[in-house]
N, C-alpha and C positions, 0 to 999 in steps of 0.2 A: 499522532494518529497513527493506527497499525490496523494491519487486515484481519477482521476477525472470521471472514469467511469469502469465499471466491464463488459468487452466484453463477458466473457463465464465462466460459473464454472461447474466443475465436483466434487461432493463430497466436499472435502475442497480448492482442487487446482483450482486455477482461473486465468485468462489472465485479464490484465488490462491495462488501459491507464494512466500514471503517469504524473501528472504535477510538475513542480518545480514552486514553490511558490515565486522565486526570478526574474526568466527570463523568466518565462511562458512556458520554453522547455517542448514538450510531449515526452513519451518514452512508447513503448509497452513493458510490461514484464509480467511475471507469479508470483504469489503468491500462499501463503498458509492461509487459513481463520482460523486462531487461535487468542488468545488475544496476544500470544508473538509475532507474525508476525504484527499485528497492531500497539500494543506499543513500539516495540522495533527494529524491522527490518525497517520498513517503515521509522520513523524519522531518521535512520542514513544513508540512500540510498543518495549517492552523485550524483547529477546532472551531466551529461556527458559533458553538454556546461557550466555550470558556477562553478562546483565543490562545490557548498553548499548543505549543508543537512538542514531538516526542521528548523522552528525556536522554539524557546522555547514555545510557545504558540500554537503548533500544536495539534490537538485534533483527537486523533485515530478513525475510525470506529469502530462499535460493528460487531461482528460476524455474520452470518446469522444462524448459528446453536450453540445451549448453548454448552458450555465447557464439555466434559465426553459423549456426544450424539454420540452413533454408526450411521454413515451414511451408 
């Protein structure tokens, strides 16, 4: 899965539309805007339709706020 579009964000919590790069299935879910979430959690998310996770060439987004910044 990868983020297609962030719908809303409050501090580091966000709601986004995720899209499967294998079957194009879209899902709405929450997330947390930190480096761990973008680099580890999103690539391991499994699609509810095809069961696949991100491919080896997945490129994570960067965070909106720098690490350690208090919001």
